[in-house]
C-alpha positions in Angstrom: 97.3 27.8 88.9 94.3 30.0 89.6 96.3 32.0 92.1 99.1 32.6 89.5 96.6 33.5 86.8 94.9 36.0 89.0 98.2 37.6 90.0 99.3 38.0 86.5 96.0 39.2 85.2 95.8 41.9 87.9 99.5 42.9 87.5 99.4 43.2 83.7 95.7 44.3 83.3 94.9 41.3 81.1 92.1 38.8 81.2 92.5 35.4 82.8 92.5 33.5 79.5 95.4 35.5 78.2 97.2 35.1 81.5 96.8 31.3 81.4 98.1 31.2 77.8 101.0 33.4 78.8 102.0 31.2 81.7 102.0 28.1 79.4 104.1 29.9 76.8 106.6 31.1 79.4 106.9 27.8 81.3 107.3 26.0 78.0 110.1 28.4 77.0 111.8 27.9 80.4 111.5 24.1 80.0 113.2 24.3 76.5 115.8 27.0 77.3 116.5 26.9 81.1 118.2 24.5 83.5 115.8 21.5 83.2 116.0 20.2 86.8 115.2 23.5 88.4 112.6 24.5 85.8 110.9 21.1 86.4 110.9 21.7 90.1 109.0 25.0 89.5 106.5 23.4 87.1 105.9 20.6 89.6 104.9 23.2 92.2 102.3 24.8 90.0 99.1 22.6 89.8 97.9 22.7 86.2 101.2 23.9 84.7 101.7 20.9 82.5 98.2 21.4 81.0 98.9 25.1 80.4 102.2 24.2 78.7 100.4 21.6 76.5 97.6 24.0 75.7 100.0 26.8 74.7 101.5 24.6 72.0 105.0 25.6 73.4 106.4 22.1 73.8 108.7 21.9 70.7 107.0 20.9 67.5 106.1 23.7 65.1 107.5 26.3 67.5 110.9 24.7 67.0 110.6 25.3 63.3 110.0 29.0 63.8 113.2 29.3 65.9 113.6 29.5 69.6 115.1 31.7 72.3 113.9 34.9 73.8 112.9 36.5 70.5 110.5 33.7 69.7 109.1 34.0 73.2 108.5 37.7 72.7 106.9 37.1 69.4 104.5 34.5 70.8 103.6 36.8 73.7 103.1 39.8 71.5 100.8 37.6 69.3 98.5 37.4 72.4 98.3 41.2 72.3 100.8 41.9 75.0 103.2 44.9 74.9 106.7 45.0 76.2 105.7 46.7 79.5 103.0 44.0 80.1 105.5 41.2 79.3 108.0 42.7 81.8 105.3 43.0 84.5 104.2 39.4 83.9 107.8 38.1 83.9 108.6 39.9 87.2 105.4 38.7 88.8 106.1 35.1 87.6 109.6 35.3 89.1 108.1 36.5 92.4 105.6 33.6 92.4 108.4 31.2 91.5 110.5 32.5 94.5 107.5 31.8 96.8 107.2 28.3 95.4 110.8 27.1 95.1 112.9 29.7 96.9 115.0 32.7 95.7 118.1 30.6 95.1 116.5 28.1 92.8 114.5 30.8 90.9 117.8 32.7 90.6 119.3 29.6 89.0 116.5 29.6 86.4 117.0 33.3 85.6 120.8 33.0 85.4 120.7 29.7 83.4 118.2 30.9 80.8 119.8 33.0 78.0 118.5 36.6 77.9 116.1 36.2 80.9 118.1 38.2 83.4 117.0 41.5 81.7 113.4 40.8 82.8 114.3 40.0 86.5 
């Protein structure tokens, strides 16, 4: 997890705490919206990912009451102070990291199988 946090923080110019929250929010979103088997394979390859998802509060619950999908994800990330260009940089870096961990084919399946995500790839 530290490697991913460092990569995202450097790429987007954010601090490590925001990067960690961002990872948890995005992985929670992928778990809820993406192809579950492939997303779980990615989560399993990132030590500390489950804790980051839990800490982000993005595991259903109240988030489900506010709606879901890509718009809700964007709203949560903007709530951390991220702008659109930072979110795009973070998404691209996370996808590259995912490709390194589970391969381009499986990462492509996540991107293709998650509504609206392909615009960030």
